[in-house]
PDB file of N, CA, C, O and CB in Angstrom:
ATOM      1  N   UNK A   1      70.446  73.768 131.970  1.00  0.00           N
ATOM      2  CA  UNK A   1      69.570  72.925 131.524  1.00  0.00           C
ATOM      3  C   UNK A   1      69.118  71.782 132.824  1.00  0.00           C
ATOM      4  O   UNK A   1      69.698  71.639 133.900  1.00  0.00           O
ATOM      5  CB  UNK A   1      70.252  72.283 130.205  1.00  0.00           C
ATOM      6  N   UNK A   2      68.590  71.464 132.606  1.00  0.00           N
ATOM      7  CA  UNK A   2      67.954  70.321 134.167  1.00  0.00           C
ATOM      8  C   UNK A   2      67.871  69.052 133.159  1.00  0.00           C
ATOM      9  O   UNK A   2      67.659  69.019 131.947  1.00  0.00           O
ATOM     10  CB  UNK A   2      65.811  70.807 135.183  1.00  0.00           C
ATOM     11  N   UNK A   3      68.104  68.070 134.056  1.00  0.00           N
ATOM     12  CA  UNK A   3      68.218  66.141 133.145  1.00  0.00           C
ATOM     13  C   UNK A   3      66.732  66.396 132.344  1.00  0.00           C
ATOM     14  O   UNK A   3      66.864  66.452 131.122  1.00  0.00           O
ATOM     15  CB  UNK A   3      68.052  64.065 134.714  1.00  0.00           C
ATOM     16  N   UNK A   4      65.405  66.550 132.825  1.00  0.00           N
ATOM     17  CA  UNK A   4      64.597  66.579 131.911  1.00  0.00           C
ATOM     18  C   UNK A   4      64.890  67.036 130.110  1.00  0.00           C
ATOM     19  O   UNK A   4      64.839  66.372 129.075  1.00  0.00           O
ATOM     20  CB  UNK A   4      63.765  67.351 132.586  1.00  0.00           C
ATOM     21  N   UNK A   5      65.199  68.470 130.396  1.00  0.00           N
ATOM     22  CA  UNK A   5      65.494  69.145 129.390  1.00  0.00           C
ATOM     23  C   UNK A   5      66.686  68.276 128.617  1.00  0.00           C
ATOM     24  O   UNK A   5      66.550  68.063 127.412  1.00  0.00           O
ATOM     25  CB  UNK A   5      65.831  70.564 129.856  1.00  0.00           C
ATOM     26  N   UNK A   6      67.795  67.803 129.289  1.00  0.00           N
ATOM     27  CA  UNK A   6      68.868  67.407 128.630  1.00  0.00           C
ATOM     28  C   UNK A   6      68.007  65.649 127.819  1.00  0.00           C
ATOM     29  O   UNK A   6      68.309  65.307 126.676  1.00  0.00           O
ATOM     30  CB  UNK A   6      70.432  67.295 129.992  1.00  0.00           C
ATOM     31  N   UNK A   7      66.980  64.796 128.707  1.00  0.00           N
ATOM     32  CA  UNK A   7      66.705  64.083 127.806  1.00  0.00           C
ATOM     33  C   UNK A   7      66.225  64.076 126.975  1.00  0.00           C
ATOM     34  O   UNK A   7      66.672  63.485 125.992  1.00  0.00           O
ATOM     35  CB  UNK A   7      66.466  63.564 127.942  1.00  0.00           C
ATOM     36  N   UNK A   8      64.652  64.977 126.964  1.00  0.00           N
ATOM     37  CA  UNK A   8      63.626  65.412 126.103  1.00  0.00           C
ATOM     38  C   UNK A   8      64.707  66.074 125.151  1.00  0.00           C
ATOM     39  O   UNK A   8      64.138  66.003 124.061  1.00  0.00           O
ATOM     40  CB  UNK A   8      62.369  66.412 126.798  1.00  0.00           C
ATOM     41  N   UNK A   9      65.670  66.547 124.974  1.00  0.00           N
ATOM     42  CA  UNK A   9      66.398  67.359 123.077  1.00  0.00           C
ATOM     43  C   UNK A   9      67.271  66.037 122.910  1.00  0.00           C
ATOM     44  O   UNK A   9      67.646  65.795 121.763  1.00  0.00           O
ATOM     45  CB  UNK A   9      67.880  69.430 123.063  1.00  0.00           C
ATOM     46  N   UNK A  10      67.672  65.072 124.014  1.00  0.00           N
ATOM     47  CA  UNK A  10      68.385  63.998 123.180  1.00  0.00           C
ATOM     48  C   UNK A  10      67.018  63.174 122.699  1.00  0.00           C
ATOM     49  O   UNK A  10      67.279  63.197 121.496  1.00  0.00           O
ATOM     50  CB  UNK A  10      69.628  62.969 124.165  1.00  0.00           C
ATOM     51  N   UNK A  11      66.273  62.757 122.741  1.00  0.00           N
ATOM     52  CA  UNK A  11      64.925  62.355 122.697  1.00  0.00           C
ATOM     53  C   UNK A  11      64.359  62.702 121.475  1.00  0.00           C
ATOM     54  O   UNK A  11      63.770  61.876 120.778  1.00  0.00           O
ATOM     55  CB  UNK A  11      64.170  62.884 123.738  1.00  0.00           C
ATOM     56  N   UNK A  12      64.470  63.623 121.234  1.00  0.00           N
ATOM     57  CA  UNK A  12      63.626  64.708 119.752  1.00  0.00           C
ATOM     58  C   UNK A  12      64.973  64.733 118.907  1.00  0.00           C
ATOM     59  O   UNK A  12      64.865  64.608 117.687  1.00  0.00           O
ATOM     60  CB  UNK A  12      62.930  66.891 120.231  1.00  0.00           C
ATOM     61  N   UNK A  13      65.956  64.852 119.345  1.00  0.00           N
ATOM     62  CA  UNK A  13      67.075  64.376 118.463  1.00  0.00           C
ATOM     63  C   UNK A  13      67.042  62.953 117.429  1.00  0.00           C
ATOM     64  O   UNK A  13      67.129  62.832 116.207  1.00  0.00           O
ATOM     65  CB  UNK A  13      68.172  64.183 119.456  1.00  0.00           C
ATOM     66  N   UNK A  14      66.874  61.966 118.546  1.00  0.00           N
ATOM     67  CA  UNK A  14      66.721  60.389 118.048  1.00  0.00           C
ATOM     68  C   UNK A  14      65.514  60.051 117.357  1.00  0.00           C
ATOM     69  O   UNK A  14      65.539  59.167 116.501  1.00  0.00           O
ATOM     70  CB  UNK A  14      66.751  59.386 119.217  1.00  0.00           C
ATOM     71  N   UNK A  15      64.105  60.867 117.732  1.00  0.00           N
ATOM     72  CA  UNK A  15      63.078  60.756 116.305  1.00  0.00           C
ATOM     73  C   UNK A  15      63.231  60.829 115.595  1.00  0.00           C
ATOM     74  O   UNK A  15      62.948  60.012 114.719  1.00  0.00           O
ATOM     75  CB  UNK A  15      62.306  61.205 115.912  1.00  0.00           C
ATOM     76  N   UNK A  16      64.135  62.500 115.373  1.00  0.00           N
ATOM     77  CA  UNK A  16      63.829  63.288 114.231  1.00  0.00           C
ATOM     78  C   UNK A  16      65.654  62.297 113.134  1.00  0.00           C
ATOM     79  O   UNK A  16      66.206  62.767 112.140  1.00  0.00           O
ATOM     80  CB  UNK A  16      63.831  65.681 114.835  1.00  0.00           C
ATOM     81  N   UNK A  17      65.903  61.432 113.612  1.00  0.00           N
ATOM     82  CA  UNK A  17      66.863  60.894 112.875  1.00  0.00           C
ATOM     83  C   UNK A  17      66.407  59.617 112.420  1.00  0.00           C
ATOM     84  O   UNK A  17      66.779  58.992 111.427  1.00  0.00           O
ATOM     85  CB  UNK A  17      68.061  60.829 113.558  1.00  0.00           C
ATOM     86  N   UNK A  18      65.428  59.270 113.404  1.00  0.00           N
ATOM     87  CA  UNK A  18      64.979  58.374 112.841  1.00  0.00           C
ATOM     88  C   UNK A  18      63.569  59.100 111.408  1.00  0.00           C
ATOM     89  O   UNK A  18      63.661  58.591 110.292  1.00  0.00           O
ATOM     90  CB  UNK A  18      64.500  57.385 114.222  1.00  0.00           C
ATOM     91  N   UNK A  19      63.137  59.522 111.492  1.00  0.00           N
ATOM     92  CA  UNK A  19      62.419  60.779 110.290  1.00  0.00           C
ATOM     93  C   UNK A  19      61.283  60.257 111.041  1.00  0.00           C
ATOM     94  O   UNK A  19      60.737  59.402 110.344  1.00  0.00           O
ATOM     95  CB  UNK A  19      62.440  60.666 108.151  1.00  0.00           C
ATOM     96  N   UNK A  20      60.593  60.425 112.349  1.00  0.00           N
ATOM     97  CA  UNK A  20      59.748  60.474 112.600  1.00  0.00           C
ATOM     98  C   UNK A  20      58.795  62.004 111.956  1.00  0.00           C
ATOM     99  O   UNK A  20      59.060  63.139 111.558  1.00  0.00           O
ATOM    100  CB  UNK A  20      60.026  60.131 113.818  1.00  0.00           C
ATOM    101  N   UNK A  21      57.470  61.048 112.198  1.00  0.00           N
ATOM    102  CA  UNK A  21      56.417  61.727 111.436  1.00  0.00           C
ATOM    103  C   UNK A  21      54.696  61.509 111.859  1.00  0.00           C
ATOM    104  O   UNK A  21      54.417  60.566 112.599  1.00  0.00           O
ATOM    105  CB  UNK A  21      56.679  61.208 109.959  1.00  0.00           C
ATOM    106  N   UNK A  22      54.138  61.969 111.603  1.00  0.00           N
ATOM    107  CA  UNK A  22      52.361  61.249 111.906  1.00  0.00           C
ATOM    108  C   UNK A  22      52.485  60.647 111.678  1.00  0.00           C
ATOM    109  O   UNK A  22      53.596  60.370 111.226  1.00  0.00           O
ATOM    110  CB  UNK A  22      51.082  61.380 111.525  1.00  0.00           C
ATOM    111  N   UNK A  23      51.279  59.575 111.741  1.00  0.00           N
ATOM    112  CA  UNK A  23      50.616  58.063 111.228  1.00  0.00           C
ATOM    113  C   UNK A  23      52.078  57.189 111.587  1.00  0.00           C
ATOM    114  O   UNK A  23      52.007  55.987 111.335  1.00  0.00           O
ATOM    115  CB  UNK A  23      50.027  57.976 109.116  1.00  0.00           C
ATOM    116  N   UNK A  24      53.269  57.642 112.099  1.00  0.00           N
ATOM    117  CA  UNK A  24      54.775  56.756 111.733  1.00  0.00           C
ATOM    118  C   UNK A  24      54.476  55.867 113.372  1.00  0.00           C
ATOM    119  O   UNK A  24      53.981  56.325 114.402  1.00  0.00           O
ATOM    120  CB  UNK A  24      56.829  58.107 111.573  1.00  0.00           C
ATOM    121  N   UNK A  25      55.003  54.455 113.080  1.00  0.00           N
ATOM    122  CA  UNK A  25      54.994  53.650 114.436  1.00  0.00           C
ATOM    123  C   UNK A  25      56.529  53.989 114.034  1.00  0.00           C
ATOM    124  O   UNK A  25      57.233  54.579 113.215  1.00  0.00           O
ATOM    125  CB  UNK A  25      54.239  51.800 114.705  1.00  0.00           C
ATOM    126  N   UNK A  26      56.537  53.199 115.187  1.00  0.00           N
ATOM    127  CA  UNK A  26      58.222  53.301 116.169  1.00  0.00           C
ATOM    128  C   UNK A  26      58.792  52.229 116.480  1.00  0.00           C
ATOM    129  O   UNK A  26      57.857  51.431 116.535  1.00  0.00           O
ATOM    130  CB  UNK A  26      58.239  53.917 117.644  1.00  0.00           C
ATOM    131  N   UNK A  27      59.912  51.570 116.771  1.00  0.00           N
ATOM    132  CA  UNK A  27      59.943  50.470 117.936  1.00  0.00           C
ATOM    133  C   UNK A  27      60.780  51.131 119.167  1.00  0.00           C
ATOM    134  O   UNK A  27      61.855  51.731 119.164  1.00  0.00           O
ATOM    135  CB  UNK A  27      60.748  48.941 117.384  1.00  0.00           C
ATOM    136  N   UNK A  28      60.097  50.876 119.968  1.00  0.00           N
ATOM    137  CA  UNK A  28      60.643  51.250 121.663  1.00  0.00           C
ATOM    138  C   UNK A  28      62.104  51.470 121.530  1.00  0.00           C
ATOM    139  O   UNK A  28      62.728  52.526 121.638  1.00  0.00           O
ATOM    140  CB  UNK A  28      60.409  49.856 122.946  1.00  0.00           C
ATOM    141  N   UNK A  29      62.563  50.185 121.256  1.00  0.00           N
ATOM    142  CA  UNK A  29      63.943  49.562 121.273  1.00  0.00           C
ATOM    143  C   UNK A  29      65.117  50.471 120.976  1.00  0.00           C
ATOM    144  O   UNK A  29      66.113  50.777 121.633  1.00  0.00           O
ATOM    145  CB  UNK A  29      63.994  48.465 120.286  1.00  0.00           C
ATOM    146  N   UNK A  30      64.557  50.896 119.440  1.00  0.00           N
ATOM    147  CA  UNK A  30      65.312  51.240 118.973  1.00  0.00           C
ATOM    148  C   UNK A  30      65.547  53.261 119.240  1.00  0.00           C
ATOM    149  O   UNK A  30      66.499  54.023 119.069  1.00  0.00           O
ATOM    150  CB  UNK A  30      65.010  50.524 117.722  1.00  0.00           C
ATOM    151  N   UNK A  31      64.303  53.415 119.658  1.00  0.00           N
ATOM    152  CA  UNK A  31      64.785  54.652 120.521  1.00  0.00           C
ATOM    153  C   UNK A  31      65.433  54.486 121.979  1.00  0.00           C
ATOM    154  O   UNK A  31      66.517  55.066 122.049  1.00  0.00           O
ATOM    155  CB  UNK A  31      63.574  55.529 120.736  1.00  0.00           C
ATOM    156  N   UNK A  32      65.051  53.853 123.138  1.00  0.00           N
ATOM    157  CA  UNK A  32      65.998  53.560 124.128  1.00  0.00           C
ATOM    158  C   UNK A  32      67.075  52.927 124.009  1.00  0.00           C
ATOM    159  O   UNK A  32      67.797  53.169 124.977  1.00  0.00           O
ATOM    160  CB  UNK A  32      65.568  53.048 124.920  1.00  0.00           C
ATOM    161  N   UNK A  33      67.618  52.110 123.166  1.00  0.00           N
ATOM    162  CA  UNK A  33      68.648  51.727 123.543  1.00  0.00           C
ATOM    163  C   UNK A  33      69.822  52.458 123.042  1.00  0.00           C
ATOM    164  O   UNK A  33      70.995  52.314 123.386  1.00  0.00           O
ATOM    165  CB  UNK A  33      68.646  50.556 123.327  1.00  0.00           C
ATOM    166  N   UNK A  34      69.297  53.302 122.137  1.00  0.00           N
ATOM    167  CA  UNK A  34      70.782  54.454 122.197  1.00  0.00           C
ATOM    168  C   UNK A  34      70.682  55.379 123.163  1.00  0.00           C
ATOM    169  O   UNK A  34      71.573  55.701 123.949  1.00  0.00           O
ATOM    170  CB  UNK A  34      71.064  55.447 120.842  1.00  0.00           C
ATOM    171  N   UNK A  35      69.510  55.835 123.094  1.00  0.00           N
ATOM    172  CA  UNK A  35      69.511  56.795 124.737  1.00  0.00           C
ATOM    173  C   UNK A  35      69.830  56.238 125.610  1.00  0.00           C
ATOM    174  O   UNK A  35      70.759  56.863 126.121  1.00  0.00           O
ATOM    175  CB  UNK A  35      68.318  57.337 125.376  1.00  0.00           C
ATOM    176  N   UNK A  36      69.552  55.118 126.303  1.00  0.00           N
ATOM    177  CA  UNK A  36      70.414  54.541 127.505  1.00  0.00           C
ATOM    178  C   UNK A  36      71.863  54.121 127.018  1.00  0.00           C
ATOM    179  O   UNK A  36      72.524  53.749 127.988  1.00  0.00           O
ATOM    180  CB  UNK A  36      69.662  53.181 128.177  1.00  0.00           C
ATOM    181  N   UNK A  37      72.565  54.060 125.836  1.00  0.00           N
ATOM    182  CA  UNK A  37      74.117  54.181 125.542  1.00  0.00           C
ATOM    183  C   UNK A  37      74.768  55.772 125.877  1.00  0.00           C
ATOM    184  O   UNK A  37      75.717  56.293 126.463  1.00  0.00           O
ATOM    185  CB  UNK A  37      74.350  53.803 123.800  1.00  0.00           C
ATOM    186  N   UNK A  38      73.917  56.026 125.313  1.00  0.00           N
ATOM    187  CA  UNK A  38      74.336  57.659 125.524  1.00  0.00           C
ATOM    188  C   UNK A  38      74.489  58.651 127.854  1.00  0.00           C
ATOM    189  O   UNK A  38      74.852  59.735 128.311  1.00  0.00           O
ATOM    190  CB  UNK A  38      72.395  58.601 124.288  1.00  0.00           C
ATOM    191  N   UNK A  39      73.940  57.327 128.431  1.00  0.00           N
ATOM    192  CA  UNK A  39      73.409  57.597 129.306  1.00  0.00           C
ATOM    193  C   UNK A  39      72.592  57.901 129.807  1.00  0.00           C
ATOM    194  O   UNK A  39      72.892  58.280 130.939  1.00  0.00           O
ATOM    195  CB  UNK A  39      73.626  57.847 129.497  1.00  0.00           C
ATOM    196  N   UNK A  40      71.296  57.983 129.532  1.00  0.00           N
ATOM    197  CA  UNK A  40      69.904  58.177 129.898  1.00  0.00           C
ATOM    198  C   UNK A  40      69.562  56.643 130.096  1.00  0.00           C
ATOM    199  O   UNK A  40      69.768  55.519 129.637  1.00  0.00           O
ATOM    200  CB  UNK A  40      68.948  59.029 128.716  1.00  0.00           C
ATOM    201  N   UNK A  41      68.785  57.474 131.263  1.00  0.00           N
ATOM    202  CA  UNK A  41      68.564  56.236 132.335  1.00  0.00           C
ATOM    203  C   UNK A  41      66.661  55.557 131.813  1.00  0.00           C
ATOM    204  O   UNK A  41      66.038  56.163 130.941  1.00  0.00           O
ATOM    205  CB  UNK A  41      68.667  57.157 134.511  1.00  0.00           C
ATOM    206  N   UNK A  42      66.280  54.780 132.252  1.00  0.00           N
ATOM    207  CA  UNK A  42      65.433  54.113 131.100  1.00  0.00           C
ATOM    208  C   UNK A  42      63.578  55.162 132.073  1.00  0.00           C
ATOM    209  O   UNK A  42      62.507  55.571 131.625  1.00  0.00           O
ATOM    210  CB  UNK A  42      65.629  51.442 131.158  1.00  0.00           C
ATOM    211  N   UNK A  43      64.178  55.133 133.355  1.00  0.00           N
ATOM    212  CA  UNK A  43      63.042  56.029 134.423  1.00  0.00           C
ATOM    213  C   UNK A  43      63.383  57.360 133.023  1.00  0.00           C
ATOM    214  O   UNK A  43      62.474  57.407 132.195  1.00  0.00           O
ATOM    215  CB  UNK A  43      63.771  56.533 136.846  1.00  0.00           C
ATOM    216  N   UNK A  44      64.223  58.059 132.846  1.00  0.00           N
ATOM    217  CA  UNK A  44      64.554  59.600 132.285  1.00  0.00           C
ATOM    218  C   UNK A  44      63.590  59.628 131.046  1.00  0.00           C
ATOM    219  O   UNK A  44      62.640  60.279 130.610  1.00  0.00           O
ATOM    220  CB  UNK A  44      66.367  59.906 131.765  1.00  0.00           C
ATOM    221  N   UNK A  45      64.200  58.791 130.799  1.00  0.00           N
ATOM    222  CA  UNK A  45      63.066  58.324 128.687  1.00  0.00           C
ATOM    223  C   UNK A  45      61.740  58.178 128.970  1.00  0.00           C
ATOM    224  O   UNK A  45      60.981  58.949 128.383  1.00  0.00           O
ATOM    225  CB  UNK A  45      63.394  56.319 127.598  1.00  0.00           C
ATOM    226  N   UNK A  46      61.333  57.483 129.625  1.00  0.00           N
ATOM    227  CA  UNK A  46      60.191  57.682 130.079  1.00  0.00           C
ATOM    228  C   UNK A  46      59.168  58.501 130.887  1.00  0.00           C
ATOM    229  O   UNK A  46      57.970  58.382 131.142  1.00  0.00           O
ATOM    230  CB  UNK A  46      60.218  57.085 130.326  1.00  0.00           C
ATOM    231  N   UNK A  47      60.247  59.477 131.216  1.00  0.00           N
ATOM    232  CA  UNK A  47      59.844  60.659 131.700  1.00  0.00           C
ATOM    233  C   UNK A  47      58.862  61.574 130.863  1.00  0.00           C
ATOM    234  O   UNK A  47      57.668  61.852 130.972  1.00  0.00           O
ATOM    235  CB  UNK A  47      60.979  61.309 131.968  1.00  0.00           C
ATOM    236  N   UNK A  48      59.755  61.886 130.079  1.00  0.00           N
ATOM    237  CA  UNK A  48      59.628  62.143 128.632  1.00  0.00           C
ATOM    238  C   UNK A  48      58.908  61.796 128.056  1.00  0.00           C
ATOM    239  O   UNK A  48      58.008  62.556 127.698  1.00  0.00           O
ATOM    240  CB  UNK A  48      60.324  61.912 127.987  1.00  0.00           C
ATOM    241  N   UNK A  49      58.928  60.668 127.729  1.00  0.00           N
ATOM    242  CA  UNK A  49      57.978  60.058 126.535  1.00  0.00           C
ATOM    243  C   UNK A  49      56.379  59.885 127.018  1.00  0.00           C
ATOM    244  O   UNK A  49      55.467  59.387 126.358  1.00  0.00           O
ATOM    245  CB  UNK A  49      58.596  58.425 126.068  1.00  0.00           C
ATOM    246  N   UNK A  50      56.319  60.427 128.326  1.00  0.00           N
ATOM    247  CA  UNK A  50      54.780  60.563 129.413  1.00  0.00           C
ATOM    248  C   UNK A  50      54.476  62.066 128.919  1.00  0.00           C
ATOM    249  O   UNK A  50      53.366  62.334 128.457  1.00  0.00           O
ATOM    250  CB  UNK A  50      55.062  60.464 131.621  1.00  0.00           C
ATOM    251  N   UNK A  51      55.312  62.870 129.009  1.00  0.00           N
ATOM    252  CA  UNK A  51      55.099  64.270 128.840  1.00  0.00           C
ATOM    253  C   UNK A  51      54.804  64.313 127.669  1.00  0.00           C
ATOM    254  O   UNK A  51      53.630  64.668 127.556  1.00  0.00           O
ATOM    255  CB  UNK A  51      56.090  65.158 129.142  1.00  0.00           C
ATOM    256  N   UNK A  52      55.452  64.063 126.387  1.00  0.00           N
ATOM    257  CA  UNK A  52      55.138  63.680 125.085  1.00  0.00           C
ATOM    258  C   UNK A  52      53.502  63.207 124.395  1.00  0.00           C
ATOM    259  O   UNK A  52      52.895  63.625 123.409  1.00  0.00           O
ATOM    260  CB  UNK A  52      56.049  62.604 124.997  1.00  0.00           C
ATOM    261  N   UNK A  53      53.154  62.120 125.459  1.00  0.00           N
ATOM    262  CA  UNK A  53      51.981  61.302 125.660  1.00  0.00           C
ATOM    263  C   UNK A  53      50.979  62.761 126.137  1.00  0.00           C
ATOM    264  O   UNK A  53      50.294  63.420 125.355  1.00  0.00           O
ATOM    265  CB  UNK A  53      52.255  59.840 126.991  1.00  0.00           C
ATOM    266  N   UNK A  54      51.084  62.926 127.132  1.00  0.00           N
ATOM    267  CA  UNK A  54      50.259  63.981 127.497  1.00  0.00           C
ATOM    268  C   UNK A  54      50.239  65.082 126.546  1.00  0.00           C
ATOM    269  O   UNK A  54      49.091  65.444 126.287  1.00  0.00           O
ATOM    270  CB  UNK A  54      50.620  64.447 128.736  1.00  0.00           C
ATOM    271  N   UNK A  55      51.097  65.681 125.988  1.00  0.00           N
ATOM    272  CA  UNK A  55      50.885  66.589 124.598  1.00  0.00           C
ATOM    273  C   UNK A  55      50.363  66.033 123.798  1.00  0.00           C
ATOM    274  O   UNK A  55      50.410  66.491 122.656  1.00  0.00           O
ATOM    275  CB  UNK A  55      51.920  67.080 123.897  1.00  0.00           C
ATOM    276  N   UNK A  56      49.793  65.062 124.011  1.00  0.00           N
ATOM    277  CA  UNK A  56      49.526  64.144 122.689  1.00  0.00           C
ATOM    278  C   UNK A  56      49.892  64.521 120.913  1.00  0.00           C
ATOM    279  O   UNK A  56      49.313  64.964 119.921  1.00  0.00           O
ATOM    280  CB  UNK A  56      47.936  63.979 122.760  1.00  0.00           C
ATOM    281  N   UNK A  57      51.557  63.886 121.420  1.00  0.00           N
ATOM    282  CA  UNK A  57      52.337  64.049 120.057  1.00  0.00           C
ATOM    283  C   UNK A  57      52.833  62.632 119.603  1.00  0.00           C
ATOM    284  O   UNK A  57      53.299  62.340 118.502  1.00  0.00           O
ATOM    285  CB  UNK A  57      53.682  65.096 120.219  1.00  0.00           C
ATOM    286  N   UNK A  58      52.650  61.873 120.604  1.00  0.00           N
ATOM    287  CA  UNK A  58      52.760  60.930 120.615  1.00  0.00           C
ATOM    288  C   UNK A  58      51.836  59.907 121.639  1.00  0.00           C
ATOM    289  O   UNK A  58      51.412  60.192 122.759  1.00  0.00           O
ATOM    290  CB  UNK A  58      53.879  61.018 120.640  1.00  0.00           C
ATOM    291  N   UNK A  59      51.685  58.763 120.965  1.00  0.00           N
ATOM    292  CA  UNK A  59      50.791  57.420 121.824  1.00  0.00           C
ATOM    293  C   UNK A  59      51.724  56.410 122.023  1.00  0.00           C
ATOM    294  O   UNK A  59      52.836  56.495 121.503  1.00  0.00           O
ATOM    295  CB  UNK A  59      49.430  56.633 120.949  1.00  0.00           C
ATOM    296  N   UNK A  60      51.219  54.911 123.116  1.00  0.00           N
ATOM    297  CA  UNK A  60      52.067  54.131 123.436  1.00  0.00           C
ATOM    298  C   UNK A  60      51.270  53.268 122.502  1.00  0.00           C
ATOM    299  O   UNK A  60      50.060  53.320 122.724  1.00  0.00           O
ATOM    300  CB  UNK A  60      52.394  53.841 124.912  1.00  0.00           C
ATOM    301  N   UNK A  61      51.642  52.477 121.502  1.00  0.00           N
ATOM    302  CA  UNK A  61      50.955  51.391 121.126  1.00  0.00           C
ATOM    303  C   UNK A  61      51.660  50.245 121.258  1.00  0.00           C
ATOM    304  O   UNK A  61      52.873  50.285 121.463  1.00  0.00           O
ATOM    305  CB  UNK A  61      50.519  51.495 119.937  1.00  0.00           C
ATOM    306  N   UNK A  62      50.811  48.796 121.129  1.00  0.00           N
ATOM    307  CA  UNK A  62      51.031  46.968 121.466  1.00  0.00           C
ATOM    308  C   UNK A  62      52.659  46.943 120.806  1.00  0.00           C
ATOM    309  O   UNK A  62      53.165  47.801 120.083  1.00  0.00           O
ATOM    310  CB  UNK A  62      49.567  45.539 120.284  1.00  0.00           C
ATOM    311  N   UNK A  63      53.138  45.960 121.195  1.00  0.00           N
ATOM    312  CA  UNK A  63      53.930  45.188 120.735  1.00  0.00           C
ATOM    313  C   UNK A  63      55.378  46.046 121.149  1.00  0.00           C
ATOM    314  O   UNK A  63      56.419  45.724 120.576  1.00  0.00           O
ATOM    315  CB  UNK A  63      53.554  44.866 119.202  1.00  0.00           C
ATOM    316  N   UNK A  64      55.384  47.118 122.141  1.00  0.00           N
ATOM    317  CA  UNK A  64      56.830  48.170 122.284  1.00  0.00           C
ATOM    318  C   UNK A  64      56.596  48.845 121.026  1.00  0.00           C
ATOM    319  O   UNK A  64      57.464  48.741 120.158  1.00  0.00           O
ATOM    320  CB  UNK A  64      58.606  47.361 122.334  1.00  0.00           C
ATOM    321  N   UNK A  65      55.660  49.450 120.822  1.00  0.00           N
ATOM    322  CA  UNK A  65      55.777  50.723 119.839  1.00  0.00           C
ATOM    323  C   UNK A  65      55.437  51.796 119.845  1.00  0.00           C
ATOM    324  O   UNK A  65      54.430  51.957 120.535  1.00  0.00           O
ATOM    325  CB  UNK A  65      55.408  50.672 118.954  1.00  0.00           C
ATOM    326  N   UNK A  66      55.904  52.887 119.267  1.00  0.00           N
ATOM    327  CA  UNK A  66      55.020  54.072 119.382  1.00  0.00           C
ATOM    328  C   UNK A  66      54.596  54.544 118.610  1.00  0.00           C
ATOM    329  O   UNK A  66      55.257  54.750 117.593  1.00  0.00           O
ATOM    330  CB  UNK A  66      55.311  54.915 119.816  1.00  0.00           C
ATOM    331  N   UNK A  67      53.451  54.895 118.703  1.00  0.00           N
ATOM    332  CA  UNK A  67      52.721  56.130 117.591  1.00  0.00           C
ATOM    333  C   UNK A  67      52.710  57.508 117.162  1.00  0.00           C
ATOM    334  O   UNK A  67      52.014  58.256 117.848  1.00  0.00           O
ATOM    335  CB  UNK A  67      51.728  56.261 117.769  1.00  0.00           C
ATOM    336  N   UNK A  68      53.470  58.128 115.953  1.00  0.00           N
ATOM    337  CA  UNK A  68      53.690  59.682 115.924  1.00  0.00           C
ATOM    338  C   UNK A  68      52.025  60.166 116.297  1.00  0.00           C
ATOM    339  O   UNK A  68      51.365  59.136 116.440  1.00  0.00           O
ATOM    340  CB  UNK A  68      54.371  60.323 114.136  1.00  0.00           C
ATOM    341  N   UNK A  69      51.587  60.801 116.396  1.00  0.00           N
ATOM    342  CA  UNK A  69      50.151  61.790 116.409  1.00  0.00           C
ATOM    343  C   UNK A  69      50.543  63.023 115.341  1.00  0.00           C
ATOM    344  O   UNK A  69      49.898  63.384 114.357  1.00  0.00           O
ATOM    345  CB  UNK A  69      49.748  62.577 118.252  1.00  0.00           C
ATOM    346  N   UNK A  70      52.078  63.663 115.962  1.00  0.00           N
ATOM    347  CA  UNK A  70      51.732  65.241 115.400  1.00  0.00           C
ATOM    348  C   UNK A  70      53.011  65.642 115.062  1.00  0.00           C
ATOM    349  O   UNK A  70      53.617  65.385 116.102  1.00  0.00           O
ATOM    350  CB  UNK A  70      51.023  66.408 116.519  1.00  0.00           C
ATOM    351  N   UNK A  71      53.583  65.969 114.518  1.00  0.00           N
ATOM    352  CA  UNK A  71      54.869  66.509 114.451  1.00  0.00           C
ATOM    353  C   UNK A  71      55.239  66.864 115.407  1.00  0.00           C
ATOM    354  O   UNK A  71      54.494  67.126 116.351  1.00  0.00           O
ATOM    355  CB  UNK A  71      55.085  67.355 113.748  1.00  0.00           C
ATOM    356  N   UNK A  72      56.489  66.971 115.429  1.00  0.00           N
ATOM    357  CA  UNK A  72      58.047  67.401 116.504  1.00  0.00           C
ATOM    358  C   UNK A  72      57.495  68.543 116.748  1.00  0.00           C
ATOM    359  O   UNK A  72      56.811  69.205 115.968  1.00  0.00           O
ATOM    360  CB  UNK A  72      59.883  67.596 115.809  1.00  0.00           C
ATOM    361  N   UNK A  73      57.852  68.854 118.095  1.00  0.00           N
ATOM    362  CA  UNK A  73      58.165  70.385 118.203  1.00  0.00           C
ATOM    363  C   UNK A  73      59.471  70.309 117.844  1.00  0.00           C
ATOM    364  O   UNK A  73      60.398  69.503 117.929  1.00  0.00           O
ATOM    365  CB  UNK A  73      57.952  71.149 119.637  1.00  0.00           C
ATOM    366  N   UNK A  74      59.158  71.918 117.212  1.00  0.00           N
ATOM    367  CA  UNK A  74      61.153  72.549 116.951  1.00  0.00           C
ATOM    368  C   UNK A  74      61.489  72.730 118.049  1.00  0.00           C
ATOM    369  O   UNK A  74      62.633  73.117 118.288  1.00  0.00           O
ATOM    370  CB  UNK A  74      61.672  74.138 116.123  1.00  0.00           C
TER     371      UNK A  74
END
């Protein structure tokens, strides 16, 4: 598994733990801090988030928030 895949898996698990669903906004710090503590860098996390944004699953919102647009991929 590549580092991108590992980061994506960890990020999706974190979002599931937070019960992320469409039209919900989440604090980026509540996502990033635990992932950083698990050994993922901010650059790795953002790379996965940009991919999810490109797939129109999430959108970046103001005030360090993340908007869920669609259900998480399985």
